[in-house]
N, C-alpha and C positions, 0 to 999 in steps of 0.2 A: 543362101548363106545363113548359118545358125547365128542368132543374136544372143548376147548375154544380157542385154537390157530388156526392159519390159515396157511395151508401148500399147498394150491392149487396154482400152478404157474400162473402168468399172461400169457394169451394166451392158457392156457390148457382147456380141456373139463371137465365138471362136470355135470352129469345128476342129475335131481332133487332127485331121490331115493338115490343116493350116497351122495348128499349134505345133505339130511335129516339125514342120519346116522352119518355123520361127524360133522355137524354144527347145526342141528335142523332146525326149521321152517317148515311150512306146505308145501304141494306139488304143488298146482295148480295155485295159484294166481300170478299176475304180480308183486306184492310187498309183500314180506313175511318176517315180523320181526321174529326173533328167540328168544325163551325164554331160550334156552340152551347155546347160545353163543352171544357175544356182536355185533351182525350183523343185518343189514336189507338187504335182498336179493332182487335185482331189476332186473327184466327180460324184456329186450327190444326185441320186435318182430314187426318190421315195417310192415310186411306183413299183420298183423291183422288190422292196421289202414288203409293201402292202400285198403283193401277190402271195406272200406266205403268212399274212395276218399280223404284221407288225410294221411300225414306222417310227424310228427314233430321230431321223434326220430333220434338221431345221433349226430355226431360231428359238431361243427361250422367250418367255413373255416380255422381258425387258429389252430384248434384242442386243444383249451384251455378250452372248455366247451362241455360237453355231454348233449344234450337235451333229456328229458324223459317225455312222456305224462303220466299223472296220471291215477288212476283207477276210474272206473265208466262208465258203458256202456250205460246207459239210463238217459236222463235228465242232468241238470247241475251237474258237479262233485262237491263233497263236501270235505272240508278239515277235513277228519276224517279217521279212520282206516289206510289203507296203506299210503294214501297221508299225513296224519298227522305224521305217523312214519318216512317218509322221512324228512318232515319239521323240526321235533324235534329230529332228530337222535343225534345231538351233545349234546344237553341237557341231553339226556338219555345215553350218553356214548356208542353209537353204530356206527359202521362203515357201510358205504354203499358199498355193493359188487355188482358190475354191471355185468350182463351176457347178451350176444346177442344170439339169436337163430341162429343155423347153422347146417343144415342137420338133419338126423335121427339117433338115437342110433341104432347101428347094432343089428339085430335080434328082433327089436321092431317097433312099430309105433309111438313112442314118439320122440318129437323134442330133439335134442341135444343142449347144450348151452356152449358157450365159455366164460370163465371168462376174462373180459377186464381190471379189476383193481379196486382199492379202491378209493372212491370218497367222497366228502362232498358237501352239497348245498352251493351255492355261498353266501357269507356273506352279500353282498350289495343288491343283487336281487335274492333271492332263487328260485323264480318262476315268471311266467307271465301267463296271461289268453289269450286263443285263442278261436275262434269259429270253431266247427267241427260237422259233423252229428253223431248221435248216431245210435244204432241198428235199430231204427224205422225210420231212415232217417230224424229225426227232428234236426234242428240246435240248438246246446246247447253250453255252456261254458265248456272248459276243462282247466286243469292246465298243464303247461309245465315247469317242473323243470329244473333248470340250475345247473348241477353237475360239480364241479371242481375236477380234478384228484389229488390224493395224492400219489406221487411216480410214479412208472412205470405203463404204460398202453399199451394196444394192439390196433392197428389201422388197419382197412381195408378200402379201397376206398369205398366199398359198405356200410360202416357204416356212411356216411356223411348225415347230415340232409338235406332234400330237401327244407325245409323252411328257414333254417339258424337261427341265433340268433337275438334277439331283437335289434332295432336301438336305439341309445342313444339320437339322436335328430331327429326331423321330417325332411324328405327330400321331396321336391316337385320339379319335373323336367318335362319339356315339352317333349312329345314323339309323334311319328306319330300315326295316327288313327289305323294303322295296328298292333300296339304294343299289347301284350297280355292283354286281359281284366281281370277284377277282378275275382278271383276264386269264383265260386258260389256253388260248390259241387253238381251240377246237371248233370244228364246224358242226352245225346241226346234223343230227343223224348218226354221229359217231358214237362209239361205246362210251367215251368220256362224257359226251353231252347227255346221253341217256342216264348215266350215273348221277350227274348233277340234277337231272329232273327227278329221279327217285329220291334223292336226298331232300330236295325242296318239298316234295309231296309228304315225306315223312315228318319234316318240320311242321308243316301245316296241320297234319293230323295230331301231332303232339300239342301244339298250341290250342287247337280246338278241344282236345281232351281236358286240358287244364282250364280252359276258358280264360286264358291270360294273353296279354300282349307282350311280345318280345322286341328287342332291338338287336343291332349288331354293331361291332366295332369296325371302324375303318382305320387301319394302321399303315402309315407310310414310314418305313425305316430310314434312318439317316443314311445318306450315300446311295439311295435308290430312287427311282422314279415311279415304280409301280406300287400301288396300294394293295394291302392284304385286307380281305373282308372275312370276318368270322361268320359262323352260322347263327346260332341263337345266343342272346345274352339276356339274363334275367337280372335287371337292375335292382329289384327289391331284395333278392337273395345274393346278389353279387356272384352269380354262377354262370360260367361260360360253357356252352355246349358245342361239340363238333359232331355233325351228323354224317353217317355213312349209309349207303344204300345196300350194304352187304356186311356180314359179320365175319368175314374171312380174317386170317392172321395178318395178311398184308394190309387190309383195311384198318385193323386195330393198331398195328404198328405205326402206320402213317398218321393216324389220328393222334396218337400219343405225341409224336413229334410236332404236329401242328398246334396242339393245345399248349404244350410247353413253350413253343415259339411265341404264340400270341400272349400268353400269360405274363411274360417278362416285360411287355410293353404297356401293361394295364395297371393303373394305380387306383385303389388298393388292389393287390393281387386277388383275382377271383378264384373260387373253387372250380374244379374242372370235371366235366361230365361228357361221356361218350353216348350218343343217341344212335340206337341200332334198330333194324327192322325185326330182329328176333334175338334170343339169348345166345351169346357167344359160348364157345366151349369152356369147360371148367378151367383148363390151363390158361386161357386168355383172360378169364375172370380173375384168376390169381395174378396174372401179369398186371392188370389194371390196379388191383389192390396194392401190389408192391410199389407202384409209382404214385399212389394216392389219388387215383382218378375213379370217380363213380361211373356206373353204367346204367342207363335207362334203356329198356328194350320193349318192343311192342309184343303183345300177346293177343291171339285171336279172340279170346273170350272177355278178358278183363281190361283190355285197353293197354296200359303201360305199367311195367314193374321197374323197381329201382334196386340196384345193388350198390351199397356204399362201400368205401374202402375198409370200414370196420365191421361189415357184415360177414358172418361166417356160416 
């Protein structure tokens, strides 16, 4: 018999089959609204996200918000079906019942789930968007819901989010070049990883050529969890460099966007320079001049040459 009441204790285990019998809802999804009881069942399994190189799920540092990645395995996630059920749960008079995967149900191959409590979406900021790879390893947008506990909850150290909650204000700090670089979701041996290595080696050669130490900026934009790391920053000259391992049009275009994005978060605004392994085409040099960005490029004989926006 389906029950409208809730009698599963916080911290207790409840398999999906048993939950279906007691409270309704379908069996397999990560978000399962019930037609038989006023609940939306939310299943968190960080191991599934980690298989693709990301994990947003879990408690924030103060354990006041539980972060949960929405559903949708391919392409940008959409605010429909289960995601919409979470967002609109209060309007429809439903409670969010959150479970975390833990072990296997004895005698089966099915994952067991521990009930960690009743939640609601945060009233001020119910969710935010992040970038993450999908099942085809394409970067897409995902929803990360911010769930506030209602009453008693169950905590484990292993249930802490590795990304943390969103920042309320943008934070920009200078760090050493050795500081962790921006997350790219790429595995070693891929073309993207090889490009990062070429850029790092180019930066090292340029620093050695000048005999100068550089730093980098760590920028965490408001409303996001992931920090951005610039390439080289010359504090003495207040000059920000973006390095690319190739001088193609796509690389130059991308660099312009990155430099302009970084610059708006740094005070005072730095001058901008693109660092390349060789001289770009004349048309790309003209493009850089038009947007006020210098270009430093490597030459086989003389080391490095510079083209400033005012150079003709």
